[in-house]
C-alpha positions in Angstrom: 0.2 0.1 0.2 1.4 3.5 -0.7 0.7 6.2 1.5 -0.2 9.7 0.0 2.1 11.5 2.5 5.4 8.7 1.7 5.3 7.3 5.5 4.2 4.1 6.4 2.1 2.9 9.3 2.9 4.7 12.9 4.4 3.0 16.0 0.9 2.8 17.9 -0.8 1.4 14.3 2.2 -0.8 13.8 1.1 -1.9 17.5 -2.5 -2.3 17.1 -2.0 -4.6 14.3 0.0 -6.6 15.9 -2.3 -7.5 18.9 -4.8 -8.5 16.1 -3.2 -10.8 14.5 -2.2 -12.3 18.6 -5.7 -12.2 18.8 -6.9 -14.1 15.6 -4.0 -16.8 17.3 -6.1 -16.9 20.6 -8.8 -17.7 18.2 -6.8 -20.8 15.9 -6.2 -22.2 19.1 -9.7 -22.5 20.2 -9.9 -24.1 16.5 -12.1 -21.1 15.3 -13.2 -21.1 11.5 -11.5 -18.5 9.3 -15.0 -17.0 8.1 -15.8 -15.7 12.0 -12.6 -14.8 12.7 -12.6 -12.6 10.4 -15.8 -11.0 10.4 -14.9 -10.5 14.6 -11.9 -8.7 13.9 -13.4 -7.1 10.7 -10.2 -7.9 8.0 -10.2 -9.6 5.2 -10.4 -13.4 4.9 -7.4 -13.5 3.2 -5.3 -11.5 5.6 -6.8 -14.8 8.1 -5.5 -17.2 6.1 -1.4 -15.9 6.1 -1.6 -15.4 9.7 -3.0 -18.8 9.7 -0.5 -20.0 7.4 2.9 -18.5 9.1 1.7 -19.0 12.5 1.0 -22.4 11.4 4.8 -22.8 10.3 6.7 -20.1 13.0 3.9 -20.3 16.1 3.2 -16.9 17.4 6.9 -15.3 17.0 6.0 -15.1 13.1 3.1 -13.0 13.2 5.1 -10.3 15.4 5.6 -6.7 14.5 9.1 -7.0 12.7 8.9 -2.9 13.0 8.9 -0.3 10.6 9.6 -1.5 6.6 11.5 -0.5 4.5 15.3 0.0 4.0 18.3 0.9 6.1 19.7 4.0 5.6 22.8 3.5 4.5 23.7 7.1 5.5 23.9 6.9 9.3 24.1 10.4 11.1 27.6 11.4 11.0 28.3 10.7 7.5 24.7 12.8 6.7 26.1 15.0 8.6 29.4 15.6 6.3 26.7 15.1 3.5 25.2 19.1 4.6 29.1 19.9 5.3 29.6 19.3 1.5 26.9 20.4 0.3 27.1 23.7 2.2 30.4 24.1 0.5 28.4 24.2 -3.2 28.4 22.5 -6.4 32.0 24.3 -7.4 33.9 23.4 -4.4 33.0 19.7 -6.0 33.3 20.7 -9.8 30.4 21.9 -11.0 32.1 25.1 -12.1 29.6 25.7 -15.2 26.8 26.8 -12.7 25.9 27.2 -8.4 23.0 24.5 -8.6 22.5 21.3 -6.7 20.8 18.9 -8.5 20.0 15.4 -7.9 22.4 13.8 -9.9 25.3 16.0 -8.9 24.6 15.2 -5.6 24.2 10.7 -6.5 27.7 11.4 -8.1 28.9 13.7 -4.9 28.2 10.7 -2.2 29.5 8.2 -4.9 32.6 10.1 -5.4 33.2 11.0 -1.3 31.6 7.6 0.3 31.6 5.4 -2.1 28.4 4.1 -1.4 25.2 3.9 -4.6 22.4 5.2 -4.1 19.8 6.0 -7.2 18.6 9.4 -8.2 15.4 8.7 -7.0 17.2 7.6 -3.3 19.4 11.0 -3.5 16.0 12.5 -3.5 14.5 10.8 -0.2 17.3 11.1 1.2 18.0 15.1 0.7 13.6 14.9 2.1 14.2 13.0 5.4 17.7 15.2 5.6 14.9 18.1 5.7 16.3 20.0 2.4 13.2 20.1 -0.6 13.6 20.9 -4.2 
């Protein structure tokens, strides 16, 4: 599912969903029927079938929340601070003397040169957004 603001579930929403799955496990252990469980929990039968399959193979732990989804950022806070410092120096300080405009493609190249990491151009824009930069 895509969210308009680019984010996912909050910690509270993840906790509530996990509580639903744990309630489903209680009902599985009581030999509840999938349609009845889905109605009681107000979720789709498909979700209940998936939860039951996970529960049968991995037990209760298989249905625990695994935290926020997505990839961890390659650049930790200290590396992001270095990047911010370099961005403040301007493009000319890093070899782009023709104009004083940072583009996502240029920042992509800068990250590759300085950190030896590969980000996609769209990944760079998401990183910059997380760092508080705007277009």
